[in-house]
N, C-alpha and C positions, 0 to 999 in steps of 0.2 A: 621523427620520421617513422611512419608505420612500417612494421616488419612485413615482408612479402609472404605470401602463402607458401612459397618454396622454402623460405627460412623456417617457417613454422612446421612444415612437413619434416624437415631435417630434425627439428627438436622432438617431434613425435616419434621418430625412429629411435632417437636416443632414450626416450622415456619408456617405450614399450619394447621389451626384449622380443626379438624375432619378428617384429612388425614388418611385413613385406608390402610397402606402400607403392601402389601403381598409379595413383592419381591424386591430385590435390586441387582444391578450389577455395577462393576467398569466400567469405560469408559475411553478409550484412546482418548485424545483430542489433538488439535493442539496448546495447550497453553504452551508447552515446560517447563512443571514442575512448572509453576507459580501458578497453582490452583490445589487443590485436588477436584476431581469431581466424581460423581456417578449418576446413573439413578435409580429412584425408580418407582415401578409399584403399582398403587392403585387397590383396589378391583373392582372399576368401570371400570378398563381398561385404565384409563388415566396414562400418564407417565410424570414425572417431572425430571429435572436435578438439582442437588444441587452442588454448587461450593463454596469453601473456599479459599481465597487468601493465599499464603504462605509467602509473604513479603509485605513491604509497597508499592512498585511500583505496584504490582498486585492489592493491595487494592485500590489504587488511580484509577487504570484503571477500576476496577469494579464499583466504585462510578460514574465515568464519563459515563460508559456504561449505568448505571441505569438511569441517567439524560436523556440521549439520548433516551432510550426506552420509557420513559414517554412522551417525545416530539412527538414520533411516535404514534399518536392517532389512534383509530380504523378507523377513516375516512381516514387517511393517508395510513394506512396499506392496505385498500381496493383497493388502486391504484396500488399496487405492485403485480407482478405475483409469489410471493414466500412468505414464512412465516418469521416473525421476532419474536425472543423470547419475551414472555410476562412474566412480573414479577408476581410471585405468593405469595411470602412471604419471611421473613427473621428471623434469629435466632442468638443471640449473641454466640460467642465462643471465650473465652480468651479475647484478646484485639481487635478482629476483628469480623466479622459476616459472616454467611453463607447465601447466597441468593439462592432462589429457583425459577426456571423458568419452563414454559411448555417445554416439550421435542419435538424437531422437528426431524422427521424421516429423515435419510439421512447420507451419509458418507462424511467427509471432502474431498474436491477435492485435486488433486495434479497436477503438470504440465503435467503428463502423460494423464490427462483427456482432454487436449487441443490438437486438431489436426484435423483429417479428418472428414468425414461426420458422422461417428458413434462415435462422441465425444460430450462433453458438451459445446463446443465452442459457438455454436449459442445461447444456453440457457444462458450462462454466459454473453455474449454480450448484450442480451436483458435485463437481470437482472440489469446490471450496467446502461443501458440506462433508465430504469424505475426509478431508484434512481435519476439520473440527471434530469429527467423530472418533478420531484416534485416541487411545488411552493416554492420559497425561504422563504416565510413566515413561513413555517414549522420550520425553524431554528430560524429566527429572533423573532418570537413570543415566543419561548422558552428561549430566552436570550442567545442562544449559539453563538459561534464565527462566524462572517461574515468577510471575507477577500476580499479585492479588488485586482485586478491584480498587481497594484503597490506594495501593501503590500507583496504579495506572492513573487514577484521578489526581493524585498528588503530582505526578509527572506532567500531566496536562495543565494543571494549575500553575506549575512553575513556568511552563512555556508561555502561557497567557500572561503571567506577571512580567516576564522578561520583555515580551512584545509591548506590553503597556508602558514599561519604563522607557521604551524607545521614543515615546511621544508621537508615533506615526500611525497608530491604529485609531480609527474613528471610535468615539465614545459609545456609540450605539452597539458596536460589536463587542466592546469590552464589557458592557452591561449584559449583553446576550450571553457571552461566554461565562461570566461570573455567575449568573443565575443557574446555568446548566451545571457548572462545576460544583456548586454548593447544593445541588439537588440530590439528596441521598437516594431517592427512588431511581434515578437514572443510572446509578452505579451498583445496583443490585443485580448482578449477573453471574453466571457460572463460567469461570475461566476455561479455556479450551486450548488445545494445540493449534497454534496459528503459524502461518508462513511469515507474517509480519512485514513483508515487502512486496505484496502483490500489486500489480499494475496490469493493464491490458496485455502488454507485451510479455508478461510472465507466462501466459498460456500459449502453448504451441497447438495449432489447429490443423486438422485435415478433414475436409468434407464437413465442416461445422461441428466437429467433435474434438474435444480436448485430448490430445495424444500425450502431452507431457506438461509439466510445470518446472520452470527453471528459476534460479535465484532463491536459495534457501538460507542466506546468510543471517537472517533475523529470526530463524526458527526458535520458538519459545512457547511457554504457556502464558496466554494473555487474553485480551478482549477479542472475541470473534469479530467485532465491528472493525478492527484494524485491517482485516482482510477484505472489507467491503466498502470502505470509504471512497475508493476511487470511482465507484459507480455514480457518485455525485457529478462526475464530469460527463456522464452519458448524455446523448443528444436530447433525450426526453425522459420524463419521469416514467413513462410506460416501458421504455427500454430497460431501465433499472429495475422496475417492478418485476419484469419477467425473470431476471436473474434471482432476485430475492424470493420470488414464489418457488422457483425450482430448488433453491437452497433450503427454504423452510420446509418443503415437502420431503427433502432427503436427509436433513440433519437428524441425528439420533438423540439430541438433547432436548429438554423442555423448551417450549416457545419463549423467546426473549422479546417482550413487547417493546423494549426501549432500544432494540438493536439499531434501528434506522436513525433514531435521534443521535445516538453516540457516533454513528458513522458520519452523519452530517457535521457533527462537532469536530471530529478528526479532520474532515476535509477542509473545514474553515481554518483550523489551527495549522494545517499544512502550509497555508499562505503565510501565517505568522512565522512559521519555521523558515520559509524562504526569505522573508524580510530580515530575520535575525542573521541568516547566512550572509546576506548582503551587508548588514551592519558589521558583523564580525570580520568579514574580509575587506571591508571598506570599498565595496564595489557599488558605486553610485547607480549604475544601470540596473543592478538587481534590486536595490532599494526602491528605485523609481517604479520598476515593474511591479514589485510587491505592493507598493502604495496604491498604484492604479487598480490592482486586483482587489485590494481591501476596500477601496472606494466603491467599486462596482458591486462587491458583495454587500456592503452596507446599504446601498440603494435597493438591492434585491430583497434583503430580509425586511427592510422597512415597508416594502410594498406587499409583503407576504406575512402579515401578522397572525395568520391562522396556523402557521407552522413554527412555533417556538421550539427551542431546543430543550427547555426544562419541561418537566411533567406537570408542575403545578402552575397553571396559567392564571390562577386567581379567579375572582368573580367575573362571570361573563357580562360584558357591557353591551347595551344596545347601540346601534349605529349612531343615533342622535347623541347619546352620551359621549361616545368617542369623539365625535365632531366638536361638541362643546368643550371637552377636555383639551383638544388640540387648540381651540381658539383662545383658551386661557393661558396657554404655555408661552412664557416670555423668552423663548430662545430663537432669535432670528436665524434662519438658514439651517436650522437643525430640526429633525423630527422630535416631537415631544415624547415619543415612545420611550426614549432614553431616560428622561427625567421621571416619567411615571414609573418606569421599572426601578429606578434608583430609590424612589419613595417606598415602593413595595419592599425592596430589599432591606431598607433601613427600618421599616416597621416590623 
């Protein structure tokens, strides 16, 4: 049973010495039921948000988030054009604890906030660029994870291999992923400070401007594309392009020409991760959902041969040559693109 906002207000009173709370309200958040949350208002006019994890996974996430917030010092925060939650206090409750942060005004974004000129696209792109422009010492000095391109590629390869072992991923996708993961040019990038867990609801908006970013539990040095792959769920390519354009104009690092390809790869591998979650937890409904998504993805990428994930697309073939190759392929019910790609890989 979810804790009431009155219970959470009482916890905030215990967590923050001298807090004179005069009002409290429940808050709907983007945490998908993993936290009980409420906003409390002090007589001074300040507002805090109090959160209590409802399971061990949420508790671990909250602990990692707190470590990351401590690493983001006032000096670091002054470099960013938005607010980051500041830890105010904590109070024990049962076998876990309630954490209190300052409350950032704004509404969690959604994919609908990404689009045309009167959208939050530009502000979101600039916000991500500001994070990626931070010095990597912000992370290393705090003892947080620092990943090299080779390590990131190896982790992605391991995920793809595990998904392949499940026997539930279309061969076309496995070939597509394999070509990308073995393409050295794709993994030549400069690691940056990344949030590592961004999604539309990570951004708090007011008047189409990013007022804050929440959820820093995966703060690390890693691939900038990790903070952009969620754009593949945007309603249109034009919507994603607007965020990318704002990002690329604002980021202080050299242009990364393979950024979007890696972001697409991570978006596709996220479905594989969902599949493995279902397999590991023996949840047939999750497995079925992931299989359906992978099937749809396979059909989509087969009909979009002009957008491979790998950078080396081989010799360009004329349309009539492609059609002739497809006619010669002895794989009923499957696109011949897979067999052709396998031959290229073997050669």
